FIMARTI-856392 format. One record per residue (C-alpha): residue number from 1; residue in three letters; x, y, z. Coordinates in steps of 0.1 Angstrom, whole numbers, always signed. Each point is the difference from the previous one (the first is absolute). Example, Ala and Ser with C-alpha at 12.3 -4.5 7.8 and 13.67 -1.06 7.14 Angstrom:
// residues 2
[pt 1 'ALA' [+123 -45 +78]] [pt 2 'SER' [+14 +34 -7]] 
END
This chain:
// residues 294
[pt 1 'MET' [+207 -673 -276]] [pt 2 'LEU' [-18 +18 +28]] [pt 3 'SER' [-6 -20 +32]] [pt 4 'GLY' [-36 -5 +10]] [pt 5 'PHE' [-16 +12 -35]] [pt 6 'ASP' [-16 -25 -23]] [pt 7 'THR' [+15 +5 -36]] [pt 8 'GLN' [-32 -15 -16]] [pt 9 'ASP' [-24 +22 -17]] [pt 10 'ASP' [-19 +17 +28]] [pt 11 'GLY' [-26 +18 -21]] [pt 12 'LEU' [+21 +31 -2]] [pt 13 'GLY' [+23 -16 -30]] [pt 14 'SER' [+30 -23 +1]] [pt 15 'SER' [+22 +29 -4]] [pt 16 'MET' [-9 +12 +32]] [pt 17 'SER' [+24 -25 +15]] [pt 18 'LYS' [+29 +16 -19]] [pt 19 'LEU' [-4 +36 +17]] [pt 20 'PRO' [+25 +10 +24]] [pt 21 'PHE' [-11 -3 +35]] [pt 22 'SER' [-4 +39 +2]] [pt 23 'SER' [-21 +0 -32]] [pt 24 'LEU' [-19 -26 +16]] [pt 25 'LEU' [-7 +15 +32]] [pt 26 'SER' [-9 +34 -17]] [pt 27 'LEU' [-25 -18 -23]] [pt 28 'LEU' [-14 -21 +30]] [pt 29 'LEU' [-7 +34 +20]] [pt 30 'SER' [-14 +18 -31]] [pt 31 'VAL' [-25 -29 -1]] [pt 32 'ALA' [-7 +3 +37]] [pt 33 'LEU' [-5 +38 -2]] [pt 34 'ALA' [-24 -5 -30]] [pt 35 'THR' [-20 -25 +19]] [pt 36 'THR' [-1 +23 +30]] [pt 37 'LEU' [-9 +30 -23]] [pt 38 'HIS' [-28 -20 -15]] [pt 39 'ALA' [-15 -11 +34]] [pt 40 'LYS' [+4 +37 +11]] [pt 41 'SER' [-18 +11 -32]] [pt 42 'GLN' [-29 -28 +7]] [pt 43 'GLU' [-4 +14 +36]] [pt 44 'ASP' [-2 +35 -13]] [pt 45 'ILE' [-28 -10 -23]] [pt 46 'ALA' [-19 -19 +29]] [pt 47 'VAL' [+2 +31 +22]] [pt 48 'LYS' [-13 +24 -28]] [pt 49 'GLN' [-28 -25 -10]] [pt 50 'VAL' [-11 -1 +36]] [pt 51 'LYS' [+2 +34 +6]] [pt 52 'ALA' [-18 +10 -30]] [pt 53 'SER' [-29 -20 +10]] [pt 54 'LEU' [-2 +2 +36]] [pt 55 'LYS' [+13 +33 +11]] [pt 56 'GLY' [-27 +21 +18]] [pt 57 'LYS' [-23 -30 +3]] [pt 58 'VAL' [-12 -13 +32]] [pt 59 'LEU' [+5 -38 +4]] [pt 60 'THR' [-15 -24 +25]] [pt 61 'LEU' [+26 -23 +20]] [pt 62 'ARG' [-5 -35 -5]] [pt 63 'HIS' [+10 -5 +36]] [pt 64 'ILE' [-8 +29 +25]] [pt 65 'TYR' [+32 +7 +17]] [pt 66 'SER' [+6 +33 +23]] [pt 67 'ASP' [+37 +0 -4]] [pt 68 'ASP' [+15 +29 -19]] [pt 69 'SER' [+26 -19 -15]] [pt 70 'LEU' [-4 -35 -17]] [pt 71 'ILE' [+29 -18 -15]] [pt 72 'PHE' [-7 -31 -24]] [pt 73 'ASP' [+26 -27 -13]] [pt 74 'ASP' [+3 -10 -36]] [pt 75 'GLN' [-30 -27 +4]] [pt 76 'PHE' [-24 +29 +13]] [pt 77 'LYS' [+3 -11 +38]] [pt 78 'LEU' [-1 +26 +25]] [pt 79 'VAL' [+32 -1 +20]] [pt 80 'LYS' [-6 +33 +19]] [pt 81 'GLY' [-31 +15 +12]] [pt 82 'GLY' [-33 -20 +3]] [pt 83 'THR' [-16 +15 +29]] [pt 84 'PRO' [-38 -5 -3]] [pt 85 'GLY' [-19 +34 -8]] [pt 86 'ARG' [-34 +14 -1]] [pt 87 'TRP' [-20 +5 -32]] [pt 88 'THR' [-12 +36 +2]] [pt 89 'LEU' [+39 +9 +11]] [pt 90 'ASP' [+22 -24 -19]] [pt 91 'GLY' [-19 -14 -30]] [pt 92 'LEU' [+5 +26 -27]] [pt 93 'VAL' [+31 +15 -12]] [pt 94 'LYS' [+6 +28 -26]] [pt 95 'ILE' [+30 -7 -24]] [pt 96 'GLN' [+23 +30 +0]] [pt 97 'LYS' [+35 -12 -12]] [pt 98 'VAL' [+12 -32 -17]] [pt 99 'SER' [+41 -2 -3]] [pt 100 'LEU' [+31 -21 -2]] [pt 101 'LYS' [+23 +7 +30]] [pt 102 'GLY' [+30 -23 -5]] [pt 103 'ARG' [-13 -34 -5]] [pt 104 'LYS' [-35 +6 +16]] [pt 105 'TYR' [-32 +9 -15]] [pt 106 'VAL' [-16 +27 +23]] [pt 107 'ILE' [-37 +8 +1]] [pt 108 'GLU' [-9 +30 +20]] [pt 109 'GLY' [-33 +11 +11]] [pt 110 'LYS' [-26 +17 +21]] [pt 111 'ARG' [-24 -16 +26]] [pt 112 'ILE' [-35 +8 -8]] [pt 113 'HIS' [-22 +0 +30]] [pt 114 'GLN' [-39 -6 -2]] [pt 115 'LYS' [-25 +17 +20]] [pt 116 'TYR' [-39 -4 +0]] [pt 117 'ASP' [-19 +29 -17]] [pt 118 'PRO' [-37 +0 +14]] [pt 119 'LYS' [-11 +22 -31]] [pt 120 'ASP' [+10 -27 -25]] [pt 121 'LYS' [-4 -29 +23]] [pt 122 'GLN' [+32 -16 -9]] [pt 123 'LEU' [+37 +2 +9]] [pt 124 'GLY' [+18 +30 -17]] [pt 125 'ARG' [+40 +6 -1]] [pt 126 'TYR' [+15 +19 +28]] [pt 127 'ARG' [+32 +21 -2]] [pt 128 'SER' [+32 -18 +13]] [pt 129 'THR' [+38 +10 +5]] [pt 130 'ARG' [+10 -38 +5]] [pt 131 'MET' [+23 -13 -28]] [pt 132 'ILE' [+8 -37 -9]] [pt 133 'THR' [+28 -13 -20]] [pt 134 'VAL' [+3 -34 -16]] [pt 135 'GLU' [+34 -17 -12]] [pt 136 'LEU' [+9 -32 -17]] [pt 137 'PRO' [+31 -8 -19]] [pt 138 'THR' [+2 +4 -38]] [pt 139 'SER' [+18 -35 -4]] [pt 140 'SER' [+1 -34 +21]] [pt 141 'ALA' [+31 -15 +14]] [pt 142 'ASP' [+7 -19 -33]] [pt 143 'GLY' [-4 +32 -23]] [pt 144 'ARG' [-34 -5 -12]] [pt 145 'PRO' [-19 +31 -4]] [pt 146 'VAL' [-31 +8 +23]] [pt 147 'ASP' [-32 +8 -19]] [pt 148 'LEU' [-10 +35 +17]] [pt 149 'ARG' [-35 +0 -18]] [pt 150 'LEU' [-9 -37 +13]] [pt 151 'PHE' [+11 +12 +34]] [pt 152 'MET' [-23 +31 +0]] [pt 153 'GLN' [-27 -25 -8]] [pt 154 'ASN' [+8 -22 +30]] [pt 155 'VAL' [+3 +27 +24]] [pt 156 'PHE' [-30 +24 -10]] [pt 157 'LEU' [-35 -12 -10]] [pt 158 'LYS' [-6 -2 -38]] [pt 159 'THR' [-30 +17 -16]] [pt 160 'GLY' [-31 -19 +8]] [pt 161 'GLU' [+11 -13 +35]] [pt 162 'LEU' [-17 +14 +28]] [pt 163 'TYR' [+13 -12 +34]] [pt 164 'PRO' [+35 -3 +13]] [pt 165 'ASP' [+8 -36 +9]] [pt 166 'ASP' [+2 +7 +37]] [pt 167 'LEU' [-30 +24 +1]] [pt 168 'PRO' [-22 -7 +30]] [pt 169 'PRO' [-31 -20 -8]] [pt 170 'TYR' [-23 +26 +18]] [pt 171 'TRP' [+9 +25 -28]] [pt 172 'LYS' [-7 -20 -30]] [pt 173 'PRO' [-39 +6 +0]] [pt 174 'TYR' [-1 +35 +4]] [pt 175 'LEU' [+30 +5 -29]] [pt 176 'THR' [-21 -25 -22]] [pt 177 'CYS' [-33 +22 +8]] [pt 178 'VAL' [+18 +32 -10]] [pt 179 'ARG' [+14 -14 -32]] [pt 180 'ASP' [-32 -15 -12]] [pt 181 'ASN' [-19 +33 +7]] [pt 182 'HIS' [-25 -14 +23]] [pt 183 'PRO' [-25 +25 +10]] [pt 184 'ASP' [+10 +4 +37]] [pt 185 'CYS' [+30 -17 +13]] [pt 186 'ASN' [-4 +14 +33]] [pt 187 'ASP' [-34 -15 +9]] [pt 188 'PRO' [+1 -35 +17]] [pt 189 'ASN' [-35 -8 -6]] [pt 190 'ASN' [+5 -2 -37]] [pt 191 'ASP' [+6 -34 -16]] [pt 192 'TRP' [+35 +4 -7]] [pt 193 'TYR' [+10 -9 +34]] [pt 194 'THR' [-27 -23 +13]] [pt 195 'ARG' [+9 -32 -21]] [pt 196 'GLY' [+9 -29 +25]] [pt 197 'TYR' [-7 +22 +29]] [pt 198 'PRO' [-24 -7 +29]] [pt 199 'PRO' [-31 +22 +3]] [pt 200 'MET' [+4 +34 +12]] [pt 201 'VAL' [-3 +6 +37]] [pt 202 'LYS' [-34 +19 +9]] [pt 203 'ARG' [-13 +11 +33]] [pt 204 'GLU' [-32 -22 -2]] [pt 205 'GLN' [-20 -14 +28]] [pt 206 'GLY' [+19 -30 +14]] [pt 207 'MET' [+33 +10 -15]] [pt 208 'THR' [+31 +13 +19]] [pt 209 'TYR' [+28 +17 -14]] [pt 210 'PRO' [+35 -10 +1]] [pt 211 'LEU' [+21 +21 +21]] [pt 212 'PRO' [+39 +0 +2]] [pt 213 'THR' [+15 -13 +32]] [pt 214 'HIS' [+36 +6 -11]] [pt 215 'ARG' [+11 +27 -20]] [pt 216 'GLU' [+34 +12 -14]] [pt 217 'GLU' [+1 +39 -10]] [pt 218 'PRO' [+18 +6 -34]] [pt 219 'GLU' [+27 +28 +0]] [pt 220 'TYR' [+6 +29 -24]] [pt 221 'THR' [+27 -6 -26]] [pt 222 'GLU' [+27 +28 +0]] [pt 223 'ASP' [-11 +12 -37]] [pt 224 'ALA' [-38 +2 +14]] [pt 225 'ARG' [+9 +21 +29]] [pt 226 'LYS' [+24 +22 -21]] [pt 227 'ALA' [-32 +6 -24]] [pt 228 'LYS' [-22 +6 +30]] [pt 229 'LEU' [-24 -28 -16]] [pt 230 'ASN' [-33 -5 +18]] [pt 231 'GLY' [-28 -22 -8]] [pt 232 'MET' [-18 -32 +1]] [pt 233 'ILE' [+8 -34 -14]] [pt 234 'ILE' [-30 -24 -6]] [pt 235 'PHE' [+6 -39 -1]] [pt 236 'LEU' [-24 -29 -9]] [pt 237 'ALA' [+6 -27 +24]] [pt 238 'ALA' [-16 -35 +10]] [pt 239 'ILE' [-3 -9 +36]] [pt 240 'ASP' [-2 -37 +4]] [pt 241 'LYS' [-20 -19 +29]] [pt 242 'GLU' [+32 +0 +21]] [pt 243 'GLY' [+4 +37 -3]] [pt 244 'ASN' [+28 -2 -22]] [pt 245 'LEU' [+5 +25 -27]] [pt 246 'HIS' [+9 -8 -37]] [pt 247 'SER' [-6 +9 -35]] [pt 248 'LEU' [+10 +34 +5]] [pt 249 'GLU' [-7 +22 -31]] [pt 250 'LEU' [+8 +38 -5]] [pt 251 'ILE' [-32 +21 -10]] [pt 252 'ARG' [+13 +36 +6]] [pt 253 'PRO' [+39 +2 +5]] [pt 254 'LEU' [+17 +33 +13]] [pt 255 'GLY' [+35 -6 -16]] [pt 256 'LEU' [+36 +10 +11]] [pt 257 'GLY' [+4 -34 +16]] [pt 258 'LEU' [-29 +2 +25]] [pt 259 'ASP' [-21 -26 -16]] [pt 260 'GLU' [+28 -25 +5]] [pt 261 'SER' [+6 +11 +36]] [pt 262 'ALA' [-36 -5 +7]] [pt 263 'ALA' [-3 -32 -15]] [pt 264 'GLU' [+29 -14 +17]] [pt 265 'LYS' [-15 +9 +36]] [pt 266 'LEU' [-37 -11 -10]] [pt 267 'SER' [+15 -35 -7]] [pt 268 'GLN' [+6 -1 +39]] [pt 269 'TRP' [-34 +8 +8]] [pt 270 'LYS' [-25 -22 +20]] [pt 271 'TYR' [-36 +1 +0]] [pt 272 'SER' [-29 -14 +20]] [pt 273 'PRO' [-19 -16 -28]] [pt 274 'ALA' [-33 +10 -15]] [pt 275 'THR' [-30 -22 +14]] [pt 276 'GLN' [-34 -6 -16]] [pt 277 'ASP' [-24 -13 +25]] [pt 278 'GLY' [+26 -8 +27]] [pt 279 'GLN' [+24 -19 -29]] [pt 280 'PRO' [+31 +13 -13]] [pt 281 'VAL' [-2 +8 -36]] [pt 282 'ASP' [+25 +12 -27]] [pt 283 'VAL' [-6 +34 -11]] [pt 284 'ARG' [+16 +26 -21]] [pt 285 'LEU' [+3 +39 +11]] [pt 286 'ASN' [+17 +32 -8]] [pt 287 'ILE' [+29 +9 +22]] [pt 288 'GLU' [+10 +38 +2]] [pt 289 'ILE' [+36 +11 +12]] [pt 290 'HIS' [+3 +37 +6]] [pt 291 'PHE' [+34 +17 -3]] [pt 292 'TYR' [+1 +36 +15]] [pt 293 'LEU' [+28 +21 +13]] [pt 294 'ARG' [-2 +17 +32]] 
END
């Protein structure tokens, strides 16, 4: 009798216990190899299916990361990368390659930048040379296979989903307006943007205009500088009775990360409040941020 092996029927047949050790070992190795080959076959099928359905398509990341390499574990948890990115620089990826490398699934793509087109009055795609690589294991520590298609649904938006989970709130009204084909998404006076806002500030008798008392100037992104992008961003904002700026929304973007650069600095601005007959009042107003390379 072989020490350490149960001689009872183990599902492979009671005759297995009568095999010589070398034959038993060979059989076990054959079973292990067959299992490995089956798993490899399943992984190949998953890669082919994802590649066939997504290669060449532009997908939206569920979380906007600026890293060029993202590595996930078998639970789809990010273990490398995670630096917050900017919507018009880091939100979109064109899938170029899906492959197996050892015990890893590897998805490779090209970043798709976005730049405002004054003619079409919306964001258009802009060329980029930046690449992104996404990796995850093909199986968990206990040998369970990782579902590549489920992973893709967790990392990229599905059809019908509009916003990344961490998209800044000031982007949402504009993107929704464009999606719904509103007549003019660049007009801050239309009713799309005025719901819940205080009255638009007007230079009327007895009213003073809010003036900035503290400003932080936004900086060019490297991509915008390389593209020599010039132009104006328009925000709709509310200034309260204390001179605080809030409820910031984009009316006209510029792209290539400049909108985020402007919004980050605007959040630090302070104002003298508007007044009506000497009393501070809440108002809304347009704020224009100009970017011009000298």
